[in-house]
Residue frames as qw, qx, qy, qz and C-alpha x, y, z in Angstrom:
[[0.458, 0.084, -0.885, 0.027, 11.52, 14.60, -13.53],
 [0.660, -0.421, 0.081, -0.617, 8.85, 13.13, -11.24],
 [0.073, 0.211, -0.952, 0.210, 8.89, 10.27, -8.82],
 [0.748, -0.215, -0.180, -0.602, 6.25, 7.69, -8.10],
 [0.587, -0.394, 0.645, -0.291, 5.81, 4.86, -5.68],
 [0.344, 0.234, -0.864, -0.282, 6.65, 1.35, -6.83],
 [0.819, -0.237, 0.064, -0.519, 3.84, -1.11, -6.17],
 [0.032, 0.363, -0.923, 0.126, 5.09, -4.16, -4.34],
 [0.427, -0.220, -0.867, -0.129, 3.42, -7.48, -3.49],
 [0.213, -0.340, -0.697, 0.595, 2.59, -6.15, -0.07],
 [0.196, 0.256, 0.023, -0.946, 0.79, -3.16, -1.57],
 [0.462, 0.075, -0.604, -0.645, -1.14, -5.22, -4.15],
 [0.221, -0.139, -0.959, 0.113, -2.27, -8.03, -1.78],
 [0.069, 0.494, 0.655, -0.567, -5.06, -5.85, -0.22],
 [0.266, 0.358, -0.209, -0.871, -6.10, -4.11, -3.48],
 [0.678, 0.323, 0.611, -0.251, -9.31, -5.85, -4.64],
 [0.697, 0.698, 0.070, -0.153, -9.01, -6.94, -8.25],
 [0.060, 0.760, -0.632, -0.135, -5.16, -7.04, -8.40],
 [0.740, 0.249, -0.609, -0.138, -3.59, -10.26, -9.65],
 [0.288, 0.176, -0.830, 0.443, -2.08, -11.15, -6.26],
 [0.466, -0.050, 0.431, -0.771, -5.39, -10.33, -4.43],
 [0.821, 0.167, -0.251, -0.484, -7.16, -12.77, -6.76],
 [0.589, 0.264, -0.753, 0.131, -4.55, -15.43, -6.02],
 [0.027, 0.133, -0.753, 0.644, -5.12, -15.06, -2.25],
 [0.492, 0.131, 0.408, -0.758, -8.90, -15.04, -2.48],
 [0.794, 0.375, 0.072, -0.473, -10.34, -16.62, -5.65],
 [0.433, 0.508, -0.737, -0.103, -8.00, -19.55, -6.24],
 [0.923, -0.203, -0.288, -0.153, -8.14, -23.24, -5.39],
 [0.749, 0.021, -0.378, 0.544, -4.67, -22.94, -3.91],
 [0.103, -0.835, 0.018, -0.540, -5.45, -19.72, -1.98],
 [0.733, -0.674, 0.088, -0.045, -4.67, -21.20, 1.46],
 [0.855, -0.036, 0.120, 0.503, -1.32, -22.57, 0.27],
 [0.406, 0.584, 0.078, 0.698, -0.45, -19.19, -1.45],
 [0.344, -0.866, 0.009, -0.362, -1.43, -17.24, 1.71],
 [0.850, -0.480, 0.098, 0.196, 0.88, -19.43, 3.76],
 [0.724, 0.224, 0.134, 0.639, 3.74, -18.84, 1.24],
 [0.099, 0.790, 0.086, 0.598, 3.09, -15.09, 1.36],
 [0.603, -0.784, 0.053, -0.137, 3.30, -15.10, 5.21],
 [0.869, -0.260, 0.118, 0.404, 6.53, -17.03, 5.12],
 [0.567, 0.444, 0.145, 0.679, 8.03, -14.43, 2.71],
 [0.043, 0.605, 0.015, 0.795, 6.69, -11.21, 4.22],
 [0.126, -0.089, -0.723, 0.673, 5.46, -12.11, 7.73],
 [0.416, -0.055, 0.056, -0.906, 2.23, -10.77, 9.20],
 [0.258, 0.197, 0.932, -0.163, -1.07, -12.65, 8.95],
 [0.222, -0.223, -0.577, -0.754, -4.26, -12.95, 7.01],
 [0.215, 0.263, 0.707, -0.620, -7.76, -12.33, 8.43],
 [0.161, 0.552, 0.782, 0.241, -11.26, -12.63, 7.15],
 [0.082, 0.337, 0.105, -0.932, -12.71, -9.29, 5.93],
 [0.652, 0.346, -0.016, -0.675, -16.19, -9.88, 4.63],
 [0.956, 0.240, 0.099, -0.136, -16.01, -12.50, 1.87],
 [0.678, 0.599, -0.330, 0.269, -12.28, -12.07, 1.24],
 [0.788, -0.382, -0.162, 0.456, -8.98, -12.18, 3.02],
 [0.102, 0.952, -0.164, 0.238, -6.86, -9.17, 4.02],
 [0.772, 0.096, -0.356, 0.518, -3.19, -9.15, 4.97],
 [0.380, -0.923, 0.014, -0.049, -2.04, -7.50, 8.15],
 [0.528, 0.651, -0.420, 0.349, 1.66, -6.40, 8.05],
 [0.716, -0.178, -0.511, 0.442, 4.17, -7.40, 10.72],
 [0.140, 0.222, -0.227, 0.938, 4.51, -3.68, 11.69],
 [0.518, -0.390, -0.193, -0.736, 0.81, -3.46, 12.31],
 [0.826, -0.299, -0.478, -0.010, 0.93, -6.62, 14.41],
 [0.548, -0.019, -0.441, 0.711, 3.82, -5.24, 16.52],
 [0.093, -0.246, 0.095, -0.960, 1.79, -2.03, 17.03],
 [0.675, -0.314, -0.257, -0.616, -1.37, -3.93, 17.98],
 [0.311, -0.318, 0.767, -0.462, -2.39, -6.43, 20.66],
 [0.569, -0.072, -0.738, -0.356, -3.86, -9.91, 20.82],
 [0.461, -0.189, 0.619, -0.608, -6.36, -11.17, 23.34],
 [0.361, -0.065, -0.867, -0.337, -8.23, -14.45, 23.28],
 [0.684, -0.375, -0.025, -0.625, -11.54, -15.59, 24.65],
 [0.314, -0.397, 0.813, -0.288, -11.22, -18.06, 27.51],
 [0.751, 0.135, 0.546, -0.345, -14.05, -20.35, 26.44],
 [0.824, 0.537, 0.161, -0.078, -13.54, -20.60, 22.67],
 [0.675, -0.306, 0.361, 0.566, -9.78, -19.89, 22.46],
 [0.478, 0.749, 0.322, 0.326, -10.60, -17.42, 19.61],
 [0.472, -0.300, -0.004, 0.829, -7.81, -14.83, 19.16],
 [0.201, 0.912, 0.347, 0.084, -8.82, -11.24, 18.51],
 [0.532, 0.061, 0.040, 0.843, -6.45, -8.55, 17.22],
 [0.008, -0.944, -0.329, -0.018, -6.91, -4.84, 17.99],
 [0.505, 0.390, -0.105, 0.763, -4.85, -1.66, 17.68],
 [0.128, -0.500, 0.141, -0.845, -6.72, 0.69, 19.89],
 [0.210, -0.138, -0.870, 0.424, -7.39, -0.38, 23.57],
 [0.260, 0.206, 0.354, -0.874, -10.04, 2.22, 24.23],
 [0.580, 0.192, -0.344, -0.713, -12.12, 1.34, 21.23],
 [0.494, 0.042, -0.868, -0.037, -11.69, -2.41, 21.84],
 [0.068, -0.116, -0.758, 0.638, -12.71, -1.87, 25.49],
 [0.423, 0.181, 0.140, -0.877, -15.85, 0.04, 24.50],
 [0.606, 0.143, -0.609, -0.492, -16.84, -2.69, 22.04],
 [0.646, -0.073, -0.760, 0.021, -16.50, -5.46, 24.57],
 [0.575, -0.748, -0.146, -0.297, -17.20, -3.68, 27.85],
 [0.822, -0.187, -0.209, 0.495, -13.57, -3.69, 29.11],
 [0.161, -0.969, 0.081, 0.169, -11.44, -0.97, 30.65],
 [0.607, 0.694, -0.335, 0.194, -8.10, -0.15, 29.04],
 [0.229, -0.674, 0.621, -0.327, -6.26, -0.36, 32.38],
 [0.825, -0.130, 0.508, -0.211, -7.48, -3.97, 32.87],
 [0.858, 0.512, -0.022, 0.044, -6.48, -4.82, 29.26],
 [0.244, 0.776, -0.515, 0.269, -2.95, -3.47, 30.09],
 [0.521, -0.471, 0.645, -0.302, -2.84, -5.70, 33.19],
 [0.935, 0.173, 0.287, -0.116, -3.81, -8.73, 31.03],
 [0.694, 0.668, -0.195, 0.182, -1.09, -7.95, 28.45],
 [0.009, 0.754, -0.559, 0.346, 1.50, -7.32, 31.15],
 [0.621, 0.004, -0.773, 0.126, 0.73, -10.65, 32.90],
 [0.123, -0.214, 0.539, -0.806, -0.53, -9.02, 36.12],
 [0.660, 0.117, 0.363, -0.648, -3.95, -10.48, 35.63],
 [0.325, -0.016, 0.919, 0.223, -4.83, -13.97, 34.22],
 [0.085, 0.491, 0.775, 0.388, -8.40, -13.34, 33.06],
 [0.106, 0.292, 0.247, -0.918, -10.85, -10.44, 32.83],
 [0.606, 0.400, 0.189, -0.661, -14.53, -10.75, 31.78],
 [0.888, 0.273, 0.366, -0.055, -13.80, -13.92, 29.82],
 [0.582, 0.769, -0.234, 0.119, -10.61, -12.66, 28.14],
 [0.764, -0.487, 0.237, 0.350, -7.02, -13.65, 28.58],
 [0.074, 0.797, -0.430, -0.416, -3.73, -12.50, 26.93],
 [0.927, 0.374, -0.018, -0.001, -2.80, -14.39, 23.75],
 [0.734, 0.251, -0.234, 0.586, 0.78, -13.20, 24.23],
 [0.460, -0.788, -0.174, 0.369, 2.46, -11.27, 27.04],
 [0.522, 0.478, 0.088, 0.701, 4.17, -8.10, 26.12],
 [0.279, -0.352, -0.334, 0.829, 5.31, -4.93, 27.99],
 [0.007, -0.721, -0.483, -0.497, 2.58, -2.28, 27.90],
 [0.014, -0.435, 0.271, -0.859, 2.36, 1.04, 29.71],
 [0.084, -0.246, -0.831, 0.492, 0.83, 0.75, 33.18],
 [0.286, 0.519, 0.383, -0.708, -1.74, 3.52, 32.50],
 [0.628, 0.643, 0.436, -0.048, -3.83, 4.27, 29.44],
 [0.217, 0.869, -0.314, -0.314, -1.84, 5.17, 26.33],
 [0.956, 0.276, -0.016, 0.103, 0.23, 3.32, 23.78],
 [0.649, -0.439, 0.309, 0.539, 3.95, 2.70, 23.58],
 [0.099, 0.626, -0.408, -0.657, 6.00, 4.25, 20.78],
 [0.835, 0.413, 0.299, -0.207, 4.53, 2.93, 17.56],
 [0.517, -0.169, 0.622, 0.564, 6.71, 1.31, 14.90],
 [0.393, 0.639, -0.091, -0.655, 6.44, 2.88, 11.45],
 [0.866, 0.389, 0.309, 0.050, 5.86, 1.15, 8.15],
 [0.535, -0.227, 0.386, 0.716, 8.99, 1.23, 5.93],
 [0.262, 0.623, -0.083, -0.732, 8.93, 3.96, 3.36],
 [0.797, 0.511, 0.305, -0.103, 7.64, 3.12, -0.10],
 [0.564, -0.156, 0.471, 0.661, 10.24, 2.53, -2.77],
 [0.334, 0.823, 0.130, -0.440, 10.23, 5.28, -5.30],
 [0.656, 0.158, 0.495, 0.547, 11.25, 5.40, -8.90],
 [0.007, 0.542, -0.127, -0.831, 12.17, 8.42, -10.99],
 [0.581, 0.531, 0.604, 0.122, 10.01, 8.85, -14.08],
 [0.227, -0.185, 0.338, 0.894, 11.03, 10.76, -17.10],
 [0.327, 0.668, 0.568, -0.352, 8.07, 12.79, -18.09],
 [0.181, 0.762, -0.211, -0.584, 9.67, 14.35, -21.12],
 [0.782, 0.274, 0.489, 0.273, 10.55, 13.67, -24.71],
 [0.214, -0.392, 0.373, 0.813, 12.41, 15.20, -27.61],
 [0.508, 0.680, 0.510, -0.139, 10.17, 16.76, -30.27],
 [0.313, -0.055, 0.434, 0.843, 10.70, 18.30, -33.67],
 [0.369, 0.613, 0.213, -0.665, 8.54, 21.12, -35.10],
 [0.667, 0.382, 0.594, 0.237, 7.33, 19.90, -38.54],
 [0.322, 0.930, 0.169, 0.062, 7.29, 23.45, -39.99],
 [0.027, -0.944, 0.324, -0.047, 10.46, 25.00, -38.62],
 [0.842, 0.233, -0.438, 0.211, 12.50, 21.72, -38.17],
 [0.127, -0.662, 0.506, -0.538, 13.47, 22.96, -34.69],
 [0.728, -0.136, -0.664, 0.104, 14.41, 20.18, -32.27],
 [0.176, -0.544, 0.423, -0.703, 13.82, 20.64, -28.57],
 [0.394, -0.163, -0.874, 0.232, 13.31, 18.60, -25.40],
 [0.496, -0.562, -0.077, -0.658, 10.22, 19.10, -23.20],
 [0.105, 0.267, -0.833, 0.473, 11.04, 18.12, -19.63],
 [0.230, 0.251, 0.786, -0.516, 7.53, 18.03, -18.29],
 [0.026, -0.268, -0.712, -0.649, 4.88, 17.45, -20.92],
 [0.206, -0.698, -0.680, 0.086, 1.97, 17.99, -18.56],
 [0.234, -0.690, -0.155, 0.667, 3.29, 21.41, -17.42],
 [0.177, -0.152, 0.495, 0.837, 4.21, 22.42, -21.02],
 [0.053, -0.442, -0.768, -0.461, 0.73, 21.66, -22.28],
 [0.226, -0.747, -0.549, 0.300, -0.85, 23.53, -19.43],
 [0.219, -0.559, 0.082, 0.796, 1.20, 26.61, -20.30],
 [0.018, -0.069, 0.619, 0.782, 0.33, 26.33, -23.99],
 [0.595, 0.204, 0.263, -0.731, -3.36, 25.51, -23.35],
 [0.498, 0.258, -0.732, -0.386, -3.02, 22.22, -25.19],
 [0.920, -0.222, 0.003, -0.322, -4.48, 18.75, -24.47],
 [0.260, -0.638, 0.724, -0.026, -1.72, 16.83, -22.67],
 [0.800, 0.045, 0.591, -0.093, -3.10, 13.35, -23.59],
 [0.729, 0.681, 0.062, -0.015, -2.62, 14.15, -27.35],
 [0.193, 0.831, -0.511, 0.109, 1.00, 15.20, -26.83],
 [0.552, -0.399, 0.720, -0.132, 1.63, 12.08, -24.65],
 [0.868, 0.332, 0.362, -0.076, 0.29, 9.93, -27.57],
 [0.551, 0.792, -0.250, 0.083, 2.91, 11.52, -29.82],
 [0.206, -0.726, 0.625, -0.198, 5.58, 10.99, -27.18],
 [0.639, -0.196, 0.735, -0.119, 4.87, 7.22, -26.93],
 [0.039, -0.208, 0.802, 0.559, 4.37, 6.76, -30.65],
 [0.299, 0.467, 0.819, -0.150, 0.57, 6.24, -30.72],
 [0.360, 0.879, 0.266, -0.166, 0.02, 9.46, -32.82],
 [0.687, 0.401, 0.142, 0.589, 2.10, 10.92, -35.66],
 [0.271, 0.213, -0.108, 0.932, 1.90, 14.60, -34.64],
 [0.198, -0.794, -0.561, 0.128, 0.03, 17.19, -32.60],
 [0.067, -0.970, -0.037, 0.232, 0.12, 21.03, -33.08],
 [0.538, 0.785, -0.295, 0.090, 2.95, 20.64, -35.63],
 [0.255, -0.642, 0.707, -0.148, 5.11, 18.69, -33.21],
 [0.937, 0.093, -0.310, -0.133, 6.28, 15.12, -33.93],
 [0.807, -0.515, 0.235, 0.169, 8.58, 12.80, -31.96],
 [0.208, 0.823, -0.501, -0.171, 12.19, 13.47, -32.97],
 [0.968, 0.015, 0.216, 0.125, 14.03, 10.59, -34.64],
 [0.191, -0.779, 0.434, 0.411, 17.76, 11.25, -35.09],
 [0.469, -0.078, 0.789, 0.389, 18.03, 8.44, -37.74],
 [0.464, 0.722, 0.510, -0.052, 15.32, 10.00, -39.90],
 [0.480, 0.198, 0.272, 0.810, 16.78, 11.96, -42.89],
 [0.024, -0.693, -0.263, 0.671, 16.44, 15.75, -42.53],
 [0.472, 0.624, 0.458, 0.422, 15.16, 17.62, -45.54]]
């Protein structure tokens, strides 16, 4: 038995081409739908090239917001050192802005005050919640056409690898897309046995 992650709305919203991604980007009601998504899941949307990407609430808690004094434009960043290099700021001065010890610095001010370490380095980061997992049954019950033997294969992929068979052909038999493969057919208990 294997497990796989369940895809949720929050996983699909940033996957280009998914149904929910299309609703948030290529739809006449995209702005309305993005606002609804934020009210359900929190976080925020930002422009990424021609489309919109969703930033989770955990990412926002781990990151920081500064805004330009002249234009009031808010900028989000996660790494103070990289942000400082990009805009010619020092991480210590950025910490002072975020802690409220300094009002402005090189045309920047804090969009929100929050406790930050006094020296360079981040606080303890919050972690994204674990993905929901579902158990998948990777097996099926087969019957040998020649010997009439009935047996269950727990892991079709592993079984085919051991036998040197093509697993996709046996999967087709397991889901009913093919009648048989290598003298194996899907077992049906209601079928009359000869």
